[in-house]
C-alpha positions in Angstrom: 36.2 53.9 23.7 39.5 56.3 24.8 41.9 56.9 22.3 42.9 58.3 19.1 43.6 54.8 17.6 40.9 51.5 17.6 41.7 48.3 16.2 38.4 46.6 14.9 37.8 42.6 14.2 34.6 41.2 12.3 34.8 37.7 13.4 32.5 34.7 12.3 31.5 31.4 13.4 31.6 28.2 12.0 27.7 27.4 12.3 25.7 29.8 10.2 26.1 32.2 8.0 24.4 35.9 8.3 24.4 39.2 6.1 26.9 41.9 6.8 26.9 45.3 8.7 26.8 49.1 8.6 29.5 50.6 11.7 29.3 54.6 11.8 32.1 55.9 14.1 33.0 59.3 15.2 35.5 61.1 17.5 34.8 63.1 20.9 37.5 65.3 22.6 40.8 67.1 22.0 44.1 66.4 21.8 46.9 68.0 24.1 49.7 69.2 22.1 51.6 66.7 23.1 49.6 64.1 21.8 49.0 66.1 18.6 52.8 65.3 17.5 52.5 62.3 18.0 53.3 60.5 14.7 52.2 57.1 13.5 51.5 54.6 10.2 49.5 51.3 9.7 49.3 48.8 7.4 47.3 46.6 6.4 48.4 42.9 4.7 45.7 41.2 2.5 47.9 38.5 1.1 48.7 34.7 2.8 52.4 35.5 1.9 54.9 38.5 1.6 57.9 40.2 3.5 57.3 43.2 5.7 60.6 45.4 6.6 60.8 48.7 8.4 63.9 50.8 7.3 64.4 54.2 9.5 65.2 56.3 6.5 61.6 55.9 5.1 60.9 58.2 8.1 60.7 58.6 12.0 57.7 57.0 13.6 56.1 57.0 17.2 54.0 53.7 16.6 53.9 51.3 13.6 51.0 48.9 13.5 50.6 46.1 11.0 47.6 44.3 10.5 46.8 41.2 8.3 43.6 39.6 7.1 42.5 37.7 4.5 38.9 37.3 3.0 37.1 34.3 2.2 34.9 33.3 -0.2 31.4 32.0 0.8 31.9 28.3 0.5 35.1 28.1 -0.1 37.8 26.5 2.2 38.6 26.9 5.8 41.2 29.9 6.3 44.5 28.9 6.1 46.9 29.2 9.2 49.8 32.1 8.6 53.3 31.2 9.5 55.9 34.0 10.5 59.5 33.9 10.1 61.8 36.2 12.0 64.7 37.5 9.3 66.5 39.4 12.3 66.8 42.8 13.7 68.1 45.7 15.2 67.1 47.3 18.2 68.5 50.4 20.0 68.2 51.5 23.8 67.2 55.0 24.7 69.3 57.3 26.7 69.9 56.6 30.3 67.2 53.5 30.6 67.1 50.2 29.6 63.9 50.7 27.6 64.4 49.2 23.9 62.9 49.5 20.6 60.0 46.5 20.8 57.8 44.8 18.2 55.0 42.4 19.8 52.8 39.8 17.8 49.0 39.3 18.1 46.6 36.8 17.1 43.2 36.9 17.9 41.8 34.6 21.3 39.6 32.1 20.2 37.8 30.4 23.0 36.3 34.2 24.4 34.1 36.7 23.5 37.1 38.9 21.7 40.6 40.5 22.2 44.1 39.6 21.0 46.4 37.4 22.7 50.2 38.1 22.5 52.1 35.4 20.9 55.6 36.7 20.7 57.7 39.6 21.7 61.4 41.3 20.5 63.2 41.5 22.4 61.9 39.9 25.3 63.1 40.2 28.8 66.5 37.6 29.0 67.6 39.6 25.5 67.3 43.0 27.5 70.5 43.1 28.8 70.9 47.1 28.8 74.2 47.2 27.1 73.6 49.2 23.8 71.8 47.9 20.5 70.9 44.3 20.9 70.2 42.2 17.4 67.6 39.4 17.2 69.2 37.1 15.0 67.1 35.1 12.0 64.4 32.4 13.6 62.3 30.1 11.4 58.6 29.3 12.0 58.7 31.3 15.2 54.8 31.9 15.5 51.7 30.9 13.6 48.2 32.4 13.7 45.1 30.1 13.7 43.9 32.1 11.1 45.5 34.5 8.3 44.6 37.3 11.3 47.5 39.2 13.3 48.9 42.2 14.5 52.0 43.4 14.9 52.8 46.7 16.8 56.4 48.1 16.6 57.4 50.8 18.9 60.8 52.6 18.6 62.1 54.6 21.7 61.3 58.5 20.9 63.2 59.9 18.6 66.9 61.9 19.9 66.7 59.4 22.9 68.7 56.7 21.8 72.6 56.1 22.3 72.5 54.6 18.7 73.1 57.0 15.7 73.3 54.5 13.0 70.2 54.4 10.3 68.9 51.7 8.1 66.6 48.5 8.2 65.6 47.8 12.0 63.9 44.4 11.5 61.9 42.4 8.6 59.6 39.1 8.8 58.4 37.0 6.2 54.7 35.4 7.1 53.4 32.6 4.6 51.1 29.6 4.4 53.6 27.5 7.2 55.4 24.4 7.1 54.5 21.5 5.1 54.0 22.4 1.1 52.4 20.8 -2.5 52.7 17.7 -3.2 51.7 16.4 -7.0 51.5 13.1 -8.2 49.2 10.0 -8.7 50.8 8.8 -4.7 52.7 9.8 -1.6 53.2 9.7 1.5 53.9 12.6 4.2 55.8 11.6 6.8 56.0 14.7 9.7 58.4 13.8 12.8 57.3 10.3 13.2 60.3 9.2 15.0 60.5 12.6 17.2 58.5 14.9 19.0 56.9 17.5 17.7 56.3 21.1 19.4 53.0 22.9 21.2 51.6 25.2 19.3 52.1 23.5 15.7 50.4 24.5 12.4 51.3 22.3 9.3 49.6 22.0 5.8 50.2 20.2 2.8 48.6 20.9 0.3 47.6 17.4 -2.2 47.2 18.0 -6.4 46.6 14.7 -8.6 45.9 15.7 -11.2 42.6 14.6 -13.1 42.0 12.0 -10.2 37.9 11.6 -9.4 38.7 11.5 -5.7 42.1 11.1 -3.6 42.1 8.2 -0.4 44.2 8.6 2.7 45.4 6.0 5.2 47.2 7.2 8.3 49.6 4.5 8.2 51.4 5.3 11.9 50.5 7.9 14.5 51.9 9.1 18.0 49.8 12.5 18.1 48.0 13.3 21.5 44.8 11.9 20.7 42.8 14.3 22.2 43.7 17.5 21.4 46.5 17.0 18.9 45.0 16.5 14.8 45.8 15.3 11.7 42.7 16.6 9.7 42.1 16.0 5.6 40.1 19.1 4.0 38.4 18.9 0.5 39.2 21.8 -2.0 35.8 23.5 -1.3 35.9 22.7 2.8 32.3 21.5 2.7 34.2 18.4 3.9 36.3 17.8 6.9 38.1 14.4 8.5 40.0 14.0 11.4 42.0 11.2 11.1 43.1 9.0 14.1 44.1 5.5 15.0 40.3 4.5 15.0 39.3 6.4 12.0 42.5 5.8 9.7 41.2 6.3 6.3 39.1 8.9 4.2 38.2 9.3 0.4 37.8 13.2 -0.7 36.0 14.1 -3.9 38.0 15.7 -6.5 41.5 16.3 -7.4 42.8 18.7 -4.5 42.9 18.2 -1.1 44.3 20.1 2.0 46.3 17.9 5.3 46.7 20.0 8.4 48.5 18.9 11.6 48.0 21.3 14.5 49.0 20.4 18.1 47.5 22.8 21.3 49.7 23.9 24.2 49.7 20.9 26.5 51.1 17.3 26.0 52.9 16.4 22.9 53.2 13.1 21.1 55.6 11.9 18.1 54.6 12.6 14.5 52.6 10.8 12.2 53.0 8.7 8.6 49.9 9.1 6.2 49.9 7.9 2.3 47.6 9.4 -0.2 47.0 7.7 -3.7 44.5 8.3 -7.0 41.0 7.1 -5.9 38.9 5.5 -8.9 36.4 4.3 -6.9 32.8 5.2 -6.2 32.5 7.4 -3.0 29.6 7.9 -1.3 29.9 10.4 1.4 26.7 12.2 3.1 24.8 11.8 6.1 21.5 10.8 3.9 19.7 7.8 6.1 20.2 5.0 3.3 20.4 5.8 -0.8 21.8 3.7 -3.8 25.4 2.6 -4.5 25.7 1.4 -8.4 29.6 0.5 -9.1 32.0 -2.4 -9.0 34.2 -1.0 -6.1 33.9 2.3 -3.6 33.5 3.0 -0.5 30.0 4.1 1.8 31.0 7.2 4.3 28.0 7.5 6.9 28.5 9.9 9.6 32.3 9.0 10.3 33.4 11.2 13.1 30.0 12.5 13.7 27.5 11.2 16.5 24.7 9.6 14.7 20.8 9.5 16.5 19.2 6.6 18.2 17.2 4.4 16.7 18.4 4.9 13.1 17.5 2.6 10.0 19.2 3.4 7.1 18.4 1.0 3.9 21.3 1.0 1.0 21.1 -0.8 -2.0 24.7 -2.0 -2.9 24.3 -2.9 -6.8 27.2 -4.6 -9.2 25.3 -5.3 -11.9 28.4 -7.2 -13.7 29.8 -9.0 -10.6 28.8 -12.6 -9.3 30.6 -11.7 -6.0 30.7 -8.8 -3.6 33.1 -7.9 -0.9 32.3 -6.2 1.9 35.2 -4.6 4.8 34.1 -2.4 7.2 37.3 0.1 7.5 36.5 2.1 10.2 33.8 2.7 12.5 33.1 4.4 16.1 29.9 1.9 16.7 28.9 1.7 20.1 31.2 -1.1 22.0 31.6 -2.4 25.7 34.8 -2.3 27.3 35.8 -5.8 28.3 38.9 -6.1 30.5 40.5 -9.5 31.0 40.6 -10.1 35.2 44.4 -9.1 35.9 44.4 -6.3 33.1 44.6 -2.7 33.8 42.6 -0.1 32.4 45.7 1.8 31.5 46.7 -1.2 29.5 43.7 -0.3 27.0 45.1 0.1 23.4 43.8 -2.1 20.7 40.2 -3.6 19.9 40.2 -6.6 21.5 39.8 -4.7 24.9 36.0 -3.7 23.3 33.6 -5.9 22.4 31.1 -5.1 19.9 27.4 -4.5 21.3 24.4 -2.5 19.9 25.2 -0.7 16.6 25.8 -2.8 13.0 25.2 -3.4 9.5 23.1 -5.7 8.4 23.2 -7.2 4.8 20.5 -9.3 3.2 20.3 -10.7 -0.7 17.5 -10.9 -2.4 16.6 -14.5 -4.5 16.0 -13.3 -8.1 13.9 -16.5 -8.9 11.2 -16.1 -6.4 11.4 -12.5 -5.9 12.0 -12.4 -2.2 14.1 -11.2 0.5 16.5 -14.2 1.7 16.8 -14.9 5.6 20.7 -15.0 5.6 21.2 -11.7 7.4 24.6 -11.6 7.8 25.9 -8.7 11.1 28.7 -6.7 10.2 30.3 -4.7 13.0 33.9 -4.4 14.7 33.7 -7.9 16.1 33.0 -9.1 11.7 34.7 -6.5 9.8 34.8 -8.8 6.5 32.3 -10.6 4.4 31.8 -11.8 0.4 28.3 -12.6 -1.2 28.0 -14.4 -4.0 25.2 -11.7 -5.4 25.6 -8.8 -7.4 22.7 -7.1 -5.1 23.1 -6.5 -1.5 20.2 -4.9 0.7 22.5 -3.1 3.6 20.7 -1.7 6.5 22.4 0.6 9.4 21.1 0.5 12.6 21.7 1.9 15.7 19.8 1.4 19.1 18.4 3.2 21.5 20.8 3.1 24.0 24.5 5.0 23.8 25.1 7.0 20.7 28.5 6.1 18.4 29.7 7.4 15.5 29.8 6.6 11.8 31.6 4.2 9.6 33.4 3.8 6.6 32.8 0.5 4.2 34.7 -0.5 1.5 33.0 -2.6 -1.1 34.7 -4.3 -4.5 32.8 -6.8 -6.8 34.6 -9.4 -8.4 33.5 -12.1 -11.3 32.1 -11.0 -14.7 28.5 -11.8 -15.5 28.2 -9.8 -19.1 24.2 -11.4 -19.6 22.8 -11.3 -15.8 19.5 -13.4 -16.0 18.1 -10.6 -13.9 17.9 -7.1 -13.8 17.1 -5.1 -10.9 15.1 -1.7 -10.9 16.0 -0.1 -7.6 14.0 3.2 -5.7 14.9 4.6 -2.7 12.7 7.2 -1.1 12.9 9.9 1.7 9.5 10.7 1.1 7.3 11.1 4.6 4.1 10.1 2.5 3.2 9.5 -0.9 1.9 7.0 -3.3 3.9 4.5 -5.7 2.2 2.8 -8.7 3.4 0.4 -11.6 3.9 1.1 -14.1 4.9 4.6 -13.8 8.5 6.9 -14.6 9.3 6.1 -10.7 10.2 2.7 -11.8 11.3 3.6 -15.3 9.1 1.7 -16.8 6.3 3.1 -18.8 3.4 1.7 -20.2 3.4 -0.9 -23.0 6.7 -2.3 -22.5 7.0 -5.8 -21.5 10.6 -7.0 -20.1 11.9 -10.3 -19.1 13.1 -11.1 -15.7 13.1 -7.8 -14.3 12.9 -7.6 -10.3 11.6 -3.8 -9.0 12.8 -3.1 -5.5 11.8 0.2 -3.4 13.5 0.9 -0.2 12.1 3.5 2.1 14.1 5.3 5.3 13.9 8.5 7.1 16.8 11.0 8.5 16.0 11.4 12.1 14.9 15.3 12.7 16.6 16.3 16.2 14.1 16.0 18.5 11.8 13.4 17.3 11.3 10.0 18.7 10.9 7.6 15.6 9.5 5.2 17.6 6.6 7.0 18.0 6.0 7.9 14.5 6.2 4.8 12.2 5.0 4.7 9.2 1.6 3.1 7.6 1.2 1.5 4.7 -2.4 1.0 2.5 -2.7 -0.9 -0.3 -4.4 1.2 -2.8 -5.4 -1.5 -5.7 -3.6 -4.2 -7.5 -4.6 -6.4 -10.8 -2.0 -9.8 -11.6 -2.3 -11.4 -14.3 -1.9 -15.3 -14.5 1.5 -16.7 -16.3 0.2 -19.0 -19.6 -0.1 -22.6 -18.5 0.4 -22.6 -15.0 -0.8 -20.7 -11.6 1.7 -18.6 -11.0 1.5 -14.7 -10.9 3.4 -11.6 -10.2 3.7 -11.0 -6.7 4.5 -7.7 -4.6 6.0 -8.3 -1.0 6.5 -5.8 2.1 8.9 -6.3 4.4 10.0 -4.3 7.9 13.0 -4.4 9.7 11.8 -4.8 13.7 15.2 -6.5 14.9 18.8 -7.6 14.8 17.8 -10.9 13.3 16.7 -8.8 10.2 13.8 -8.1 8.4 10.1 -9.8 8.7 8.0 -10.5 5.8 4.4 -8.1 6.7 2.0 -9.0 3.5 2.7 -10.6 0.0 0.0 -10.0 -2.7 -1.6 -11.5 -4.2 -1.5 -14.4 -1.3 -2.0 -18.2 -1.2 -6.0 -17.5 -0.8 -6.1 -15.5 -3.6 -4.2 -17.7 -5.8 -5.7 -21.3 -5.1 -8.6 -20.4 -7.6 -5.9 -20.1 -10.3 -8.2 -17.7 -12.5 -6.4 -15.6 -14.7 -6.9 -12.6 -13.1 -6.8 -11.9 -9.5 -8.0 -8.2 -8.1 -6.6 -7.3 -5.1 -8.9 -5.0 -3.4 -7.7 -1.5 -1.3 -7.1 -1.8 1.9 -6.3 0.8 4.2 -3.6 0.2 7.1 -2.7 -3.0 6.5 0.5 -2.3 8.3 2.9 -0.3 10.2 6.7 0.2 9.4 8.1 0.7 12.9 10.9 3.2 12.4 10.1 4.3 9.5 12.0 1.3 7.2 10.5 -0.9 4.9 11.1 -2.9 1.7 8.8 -4.0 -1.4 9.9 -6.3 -4.0 7.7 -6.8 -7.1 8.7 -9.5 -9.2 6.7 -9.8 -12.3 6.0 -12.9 -14.2 7.9 -13.6 -17.4 7.1 -11.8 -20.5 4.5 -9.8 -18.8 2.9 -7.4 -21.2 1.9 -4.2 -19.7 -1.5 -3.0 -20.9 -2.0 0.9 -21.8 -3.6 3.1 -19.2 -3.3 0.6 -16.9 -1.9 0.9 -13.3 -1.5 -3.1 -12.2 -1.1 -2.1 -8.6 -0.8 1.0 -6.3 -0.1 1.4 -2.5 0.5 4.3 -0.3 2.6 5.2 2.8 2.6 8.2 5.5 4.7 8.6 8.4 1.9 8.5 11.4 1.5 11.8 13.5 2.4 9.1 16.5 -0.8 8.7 18.6 -4.1 8.5 16.3 -5.8 8.9 12.8 -8.5 8.4 10.6 -9.2 4.8 8.6 -12.3 4.4 5.9 -12.0 0.9 4.4 -14.6 -1.8 4.2 -11.9 -4.2 6.0 -8.3 -3.1 7.6 -5.7 -2.6 10.6 -4.8 0.0 13.1 -1.2 -0.9 13.5 0.1 1.0 16.4 4.0 0.1 17.6 3.3 -3.4 17.2 6.9 -3.7 17.1 8.2 -1.1 19.8 7.2 0.0 23.1 4.1 2.4 23.4 4.7 5.2 26.5 3.2 5.9 30.0 -0.1 7.8 29.9 -0.7 7.6 26.2 -4.3 8.7 25.2 -4.6 7.9 21.2 -7.7 8.1 19.1 -8.5 6.4 15.9 -11.8 7.1 13.9 -13.0 4.4 12.0 -15.5 4.4 8.9 -16.9 1.4 7.5 -19.3 2.6 4.7 -22.7 1.0 4.7 -21.8 -1.0 8.2 -24.7 -1.5 10.7 -22.3 -3.3 12.8 -18.3 -3.2 12.6 -16.3 -6.3 14.0 -12.9 -5.9 15.7 -10.5 -8.3 16.2 -7.3 -8.0 18.4 -4.8 -10.0 16.4 -1.8 -8.9 18.6 -0.9 -6.9 21.6 1.7 -6.9 24.5 -0.5 -4.8 26.6 0.1 -4.8 30.7 -3.1 -6.9 31.2 -4.3 -5.2 34.4 -3.9 -1.8 33.0 -4.0 -1.0 29.4 -6.6 -1.6 26.9 -8.9 -0.3 24.1 -11.9 1.0 24.3 -14.5 1.4 21.3 -17.8 3.7 21.0 -19.9 4.1 18.4 -21.5 7.4 17.2 -25.2 8.5 16.3 -26.0 11.9 14.8 -27.0 14.5 17.0 -26.7 12.3 20.0 -23.5 11.7 19.8 -20.9 9.5 21.4 -23.0 6.2 22.7 -22.5 4.9 26.1 -21.0 2.4 27.4 -17.6 1.7 25.3 -16.7 -1.8 24.4 -13.6 -2.5 26.3 -10.6 -4.3 24.4 -7.7 -6.0 26.2 -5.2 -8.8 26.4 -7.9 -11.1 28.1 -11.0 -9.6 25.9 -9.9 -9.3 22.0 -13.4 -9.3 20.0 -16.1 -7.1 20.2 -19.0 -5.7 18.0 -20.2 -2.1 17.8 -23.0 -0.3 16.0 -21.5 1.1 12.7 -20.8 2.8 10.2 -18.6 5.0 12.6 -16.6 4.1 15.4 -14.4 5.7 18.2 -11.1 3.6 19.1 -9.2 4.7 21.8 -6.0 3.4 23.3 -5.0 4.1 27.0 -1.6 3.2 28.7 -1.6 3.8 32.4 1.7 5.7 34.7 3.4 2.0 35.0 4.6 -0.7 32.9 4.7 0.3 29.3 4.7 -2.9 26.7 4.4 -3.6 23.1 1.8 -1.8 21.1 -1.4 -3.7 18.9 -2.7 -4.4 15.8 -6.7 -4.6 15.9 -8.2 -5.5 12.8 -11.8 -3.9 11.7 -14.2 -5.4 8.9 -18.1 -5.2 8.3 -20.0 -7.3 10.6 -23.7 -6.7 9.3 -24.4 -4.7 6.0 -27.5 -1.9 6.1 -30.2 -3.1 4.9 -31.0 0.7 3.7 -29.2 3.6 2.6 -27.2 5.5 5.7 -29.3 8.1 6.0 -26.2 10.5 6.5 -22.6 11.0 5.1 -19.7 11.1 7.6 -16.8 13.2 7.5 -13.8 12.4 9.3 -10.6 14.3 10.7 -7.7 13.9 13.4 -5.6 16.7 14.8 -2.8 16.1 16.8 -0.7 19.6 17.1 -0.8 20.7 20.4 0.1 23.9 20.7 -2.6 25.1 18.2 -5.0 23.5 15.8 -7.3 25.2 13.3 -10.5 23.3 11.6 -13.7 24.2 9.8 -16.1 22.4 8.1 -18.8 23.9 5.7 -21.9 21.6 6.2 -24.3 20.7 4.2 -27.6 18.9 4.7 -28.0 15.4 6.6 -23.9 15.4 7.0 -21.5 14.4 10.2 -18.5 15.8 11.1 -16.3 14.2 13.5 -12.9 15.9 14.6 -10.6 14.0 17.0 -7.8 15.6 19.2 -4.8 13.4 20.4 -1.2 14.9 20.8 2.1 12.8 19.6 2.2 10.5 22.5 5.5 11.7 23.7 3.7 15.0 24.2 2.5 16.0 27.7 -0.8 18.5 28.1 -1.0 20.5 30.9 -4.5 20.9 32.4 -6.9 20.1 29.3 -6.7 21.8 25.9 -8.1 25.2 25.3 -11.0 25.8 22.9 -12.1 28.4 20.9 -15.5 28.4 18.7 -15.0 31.4 16.2 -17.7 30.4 14.0 -21.0 28.6 14.4 -23.8 29.0 12.0 -26.4 26.4 12.3 -29.5 25.6 10.1 -33.3 25.4 11.3 -35.5 22.5 10.3 -39.4 23.0 10.0 -39.9 21.0 13.0 -37.2 23.3 14.8 -34.5 20.7 15.2 -31.2 22.6 14.4 -27.6 21.7 13.6 -25.6 20.9 16.8 -22.5 20.8 17.7 -21.0 18.5 20.6 -17.7 18.4 22.3 -16.4 15.8 24.5 -13.8 15.2 27.3 -11.7 11.7 26.2 -10.7 10.0 29.1 -10.2 6.8 27.6 -11.1 5.0 31.4 -13.1 2.0 31.6 -15.9 3.3 33.5 -15.3 6.9 31.9 -14.1 6.8 28.5 -16.1 10.1 27.6 -17.9 12.9 28.9 -20.2 15.8 27.4 -18.1 19.0 28.2 -20.0 21.4 26.2 -23.1 21.5 23.4 -24.3 24.0 21.3 -27.3 24.4 18.9 -29.0 27.3 17.0 -30.3 29.1 20.3 -26.9 29.6 21.3 -25.8 32.0 18.4 -29.2 33.4 16.8 -31.1 35.9 19.8 -33.2 37.9 17.5 -36.8 37.3 19.0 -38.7 35.9 15.8 -36.5 33.3 16.1 -37.1 32.8 19.9 -40.9 33.1 19.2 -41.1 30.3 16.0 -39.1 28.1 18.5 -41.5 28.4 21.5 -44.2 27.6 18.8 -42.8 25.1 17.5 -43.1 26.5 13.7 -39.8 27.4 12.7 -38.4 28.3 9.2 -35.0 28.4 8.0 -32.3 30.9 9.0 -30.6 33.2 6.2 -27.4 35.5 6.1 -29.6 38.3 7.5 -29.4 36.4 10.8 -25.1 36.2 11.2 -22.7 38.6 10.5 -21.6 39.0 6.7 -18.3 36.9 5.4 -16.8 35.3 2.8 -15.9 32.1 4.4 -16.7 29.8 7.3 -13.2 30.5 8.3 -13.7 34.2 8.6 -17.2 34.4 10.0 -17.4 35.9 13.1 -20.6 34.3 14.4 -19.3 33.0 18.0 -21.9 31.4 20.1 -22.4 31.8 24.0 -19.5 29.9 25.7 -17.5 29.4 22.7 -14.7 29.7 24.9 -14.1 26.8 27.2 -11.3 24.4 28.4 -11.8 20.9 28.4 -11.6 18.4 31.3 -8.8 16.0 29.3 -6.0 16.6 27.0 -7.9 14.6 24.1 -11.4 15.3 22.8 -13.6 14.3 19.8 -15.8 16.9 18.4 -19.5 16.5 16.5 -21.3 18.4 14.6 -24.4 17.3 12.9 -26.6 19.0 10.3 -30.3 18.8 9.6 -32.5 18.0 6.6 -33.1 22.1 5.7 -31.7 23.4 3.3 -32.5 27.2 3.4 -30.7 30.5 2.1 -27.8 30.0 4.3 -24.8 30.6 2.3 -22.2 29.7 5.1 -23.1 26.7 7.0 -20.7 25.0 9.4 -18.4 25.5 12.5 -14.8 27.0 12.8 -13.1 26.4 15.8 -9.3 26.8 17.3 -7.9 24.7 19.6 -4.4 24.9 21.9 -2.7 23.3 25.1 0.0 23.8 27.2 3.1 21.6 27.0 4.4 20.3 30.2 
C-alpha cells in the first residue's frame, strides 16, 4: 500500500464472534526531501462524548487526523451511534487561489466490504466564495454515525500561503450520544415529531430507567414512520433482546429496569414521527424461542419469536397456571401469523390499511382445559388468532398450543394473560412438567414429578407435555416420537371400582387433541380386582410432529409404597424410517397422522420372543391402493431371509409369518403420497421348545457413513437393517466395506456366515442376496482347506487371524469385502454356529456409506 499513513479498521458482524488477531506491519522505500518536511498530527477518541477543537497556536500542521472508536464489551449492548454538533470554524484561503482550509467527516460504509463514506465537509462548494476567510456558523446535529466510529481529516492550506495573518481557534465540534436523552420515572411517553416530518438519516436514542422495575412495558400509540425502512427499536440493557415496533407489532416487554429506545431513518422516503408509552411492568414475562414451557403467575405476557420467522409445522405446548385464580383471560396483543388478503369487489390494493383486509388463515393458538374430576383433557378447543383475539376460561390451568402449518411462514406473537377471582383453597392441585428431550423415560413416583416414595397427597393431577424446537433443515413430519409403555400397577379405590389412570394425547390437527391410549382401559377395570398390572407394550403409538400430552390422575388418598414404581413409559424421536421392535405384542406406527413421501423404503425389524408364528394386522392406513404396501419376510439362521414375502395393503390387511423375527418393509412408489399406517403385531403360536438361537437386532439410518460391529457367541443371529430417513435420496445403492470377519467352524465344518441382502421392497422382488461370506472367504491356510475337504474340521484359533484387541480393530477382511448393494436399503445377517473354540474375538465389523442426491 502506497503512502506513509494508513487507517485500519477491524470490523465484526452481528452473527458470530471469534478470537482476535495479530497484524504485522513494516515499511518500504524512502520519502523525498519534500515529503520528509511534511508535518502531521494524529488523535484518537475512545469516549462516547466530548469536544474537539484546533488552535493554530498549538502548532502548525500540514494535516490533522482524528479517529473515534469505542470498545464494546462481550454480550454488551449494541454500540451507540454518535451525533456531532458543529460549534463553528474559520477557514483561510490560500494566496493567489481559491483553495481553502478543509475539514471532512467520514464514517465506515456498512453495506460493502470496507471503505469510508464522506458525510460532511466544511466549507462546501457553495460556501467557497473565494473572498477571503470563511466563517462557518454553529450547526447542531449536522451529522451522526451509525456506530461510535468516525474519521475527521483537517487539511489547512500550506503555511505562509494564506492571505490571512490571524491566529487562534480554527474550528470546534462536540460529539455525543445523539438526540433523545435519559428518562427516569415509573412511566412516561416519548413523543418525537409525531405531527411533523422527520428528516433522512436521523439517529435518536432515549435511555429509559425505572428504578427497581422487574421489567418495562412499551406500547407504540402512534406512528407515521416509513414501514419498510425507518424503525423504532427497543433494546434491553444487555443488548440480548431487541424488538422493532410498528403498527402491526405495537407492544413489547423488556426484562430489567433499563432499556434503550432508538429511532433511525434511512436516506429515502420520510414520514411523520411517533408516540411511545412506557411503564413499570410487574407482570410475568416469558420471552424466549423455546417451543413450549410452563408459565405460573396471575398476569403476564408470553412472547414467542415475535418479529422472527417461525418454522413450518411447529407444535409448541405451554402450560399457563394461575393457581389461586378461578378465571383466566387471554388477549392476543400482537401476531405475525399467516393471513390471506381479502379485498372487496370495489376495493383497491392501495387502500389496504387495517386488519379488516386480512383473513386469519392457518397459524394460530389452540387452548384447552383439563377436567380435574376425571383427570382428562376437555374437548373444548378454542382457537386464538387475528379473528378472535380475546377469550376467558373458567379454570386455573390452560393448555396452549402454538400451531403452524406447512405453507407460508409467519412471524411470532405476543399473548397477554390475566387471572381473576380468588380461590385460596383450590380443590385440586397440579404438578406440571415440560420436556424438550428427544428421548427419555418417565417414571412415577420420581423427583421429576416432585413426588417421592411414601408420600400420600390428595387430589393431585400430574400433567406432562412434550414439544421440540425445530432444527433448521429437519422435516418434523418424517420423524415422529414413538411412545412405549414400560410398566404399570394401578390400585383400586376402597369400596369402588375406580382406579388411577394415565391418558396419552397427540396433537394432529386444528380441531385439537386426540386421545390415543388410557391405562388401565375399560377391559382392565372390568374385573374390579384390587390391583391391575398393565404389561409392557413397545411403540404403542407415535406422536406426529413430536407433540404429546400425558395426564396422570391418581385415586384419592393413594398410598405410594416404598421402592415401588407405579408406572413408567419411554419416548424416543424416530429416525424417520424404520426401527427395532421387541415385544410380545405392539404396534408399528409410521406417519399415521401425516403424509409419507414418494419412494419411501423403510425397514422395521420385529422380534416376538418364543413365537413360532407372528400375526400382523393393519389397523389403520391411508395407502394408495394400487401401489403402496408393506412386505413381511421371516428370517432363518444361516439360510437368511425366506421367500416369498407376504404383502399387506389396503386390500389385504392381515398376515401370519414364521417367528420369532420378521422383517417388515414399507414401500411407496413415485406417484401419489398419502397417509401412513398403524400395524399391530402379536404372538400367533408359541414355540413348544426353547428357541435354538438368540437374536440381536439393530437399525441404521445415517446415509453418509455407518459403523457397525458385532461380537458373536455360539448360536446367535445378529440382524442389522439400513433404511435412511425418508427425506434422503440415495444415489446408486450403498457402499459396503467389511473391515473384519472372524468366523468360527464346528466339527461338521459348518461355519459362521454373514449374508448381505439388497432390499427392494417390490411385490415380486422384496429382497435379493448381494453377498455371502463364510470361513472359506477369510481363512486361507492349507490346513483348514484340507480339513474342510475331508469334512473333519477343528475350531479356529487366534493364530489363524491377525492380532487385535477388539472386533472393531481387527483387520481380517474376507475376499470381496468391498462392494456396493444394488438398493439404497439393505439387511445384513450374521449367524453363528454352536462351536466355542479358542477364538478370542468372533464376529463382524463393517462400514457402509451412500451418496446423497
